[in-house]
C-alpha positions, 0 to 999 in steps of 0.5 A: 560516480558514488562509491556504493560501498560508502554509500550503503554504510552511510544509508545503514548508519543513518537507518540504525543511527548508532556507529557500534551497531552499524559496524555489527550489522556490516560485519566492519570495525567502528573505525572502519565505519568512520573512515567511509563516512570520511571518504563519502564526505570527501567524494561529494565534497559537503559534510553528511553529518554534524557530529554531537560526542557519539551522536550525530544529525544529519546535515541538509547534504546528509538527508538529500543523500540519504533520501536519494541514496536509499532509493538507489541502493534498493535499484541496484539490489533489485538489478542484481537480484533480476540478474541472479534470478528472473524465474517466472515462478520462483521468488519474492514478490511484495504486493499490496492492495485495499482490504477489498481487493485483497480479499478477492486477490489473496487466495488466487495467489494462495493457489498460485504459490501452492502450484509453484512452491518456490514463489514467496508472496508477501501480501500487505493490507493498506489504503490506496495511498499508502499502496501507491506509495509504497510503490513508489518508494520500492516498498511494494513491487506490485499495488493494486488500487481503486483509484488512479495513481498520481505520483510520476513514479508509479505507472499503472493500467486498468485490469477490472471493476468491482460494484460499490454497495450501501450497506445498511442494518438488516431492518432498514428496508429504504434507505431514504436520506433521512435514514442514512443521517439517522444512522450515521457514517461507519468510516473507513479508510476509502470511505470518503473515496467509495462514498462520494463515488456512490452516493453523489450519483443516488441522492441530490442532497449529497455533497460530502461524507461530512454530511452524516454524524461518524458513528464510527471508524475501523481500518480493519477490512473485516471489521468495519461491518460490525458496527453496522451489524450491530444497528450503530450506522451505515457505510459504502464498501466494495462488494468483495468486503461485503460478501466476506463478511461473517454475519449477513442476517446482520446487514442489508445491501441497498442496490441503488438506482444508479450502480456505481463501480470502481475500477481496479488499477495495477501499478509498479514502479514506473523505472524499474523493470517488470521481473517475470515473477511479476508478470506471473502474478498479474496475470494469475490475477487477470484469469481469475 
């Protein structure tokens, strides 16, 4: 079995990229760091570093060990924390979701945190693909997705739905295909997915979002509708993102003939035990 102390020293060195700074971070001497790296190389029977004076690069074996070893260290740290404290109402919970889910869920979780002040909610907004990857590499404990996950490390189940809405400038009364083509599309991180779901069911001409000229893009959920409100284009967004916009008089939401909702999934790492506080968060979202 690989010595976990030596592995931690190696992974820290890779992340810091400096022997002296690694020693300072781990409260060791620089020679101590070097000795542990050599012992680790002897244990795995291969070179992990190619040394160039005071600098180094990773060998192929070193790259593989870092990729797998850093995940193992996170698992061990999580297990250690689990054994120390598995209270349902205290501890850190790292959560990620697309913006629209976040607009709805974050306020619910702040209310939960206000009730249980030992609970620490770390909430980050990100596109679906980034959320899934964060769960897979243990950067997030829980992810909320609007697409079913595809990575084998991630497991999920459906917890709800949210309507997708076509949004145009306020003066557009009838969003025909010709009108949409003239307006152009305002993009956002999940725009292609949303447009494919809604527009393919309501416009026979629709094949893909690239049929529209690109009139703008924003990755900030609160700003996506700003160019729409100025008459610069249209977009497709989940209902909570639309209802949160602070200039509703400048936009118009169109209820199309074939309404479409996207599923909302909660996901976590397949091989990671669920802490009680993670279940507390999920149940609070379901109840809301």
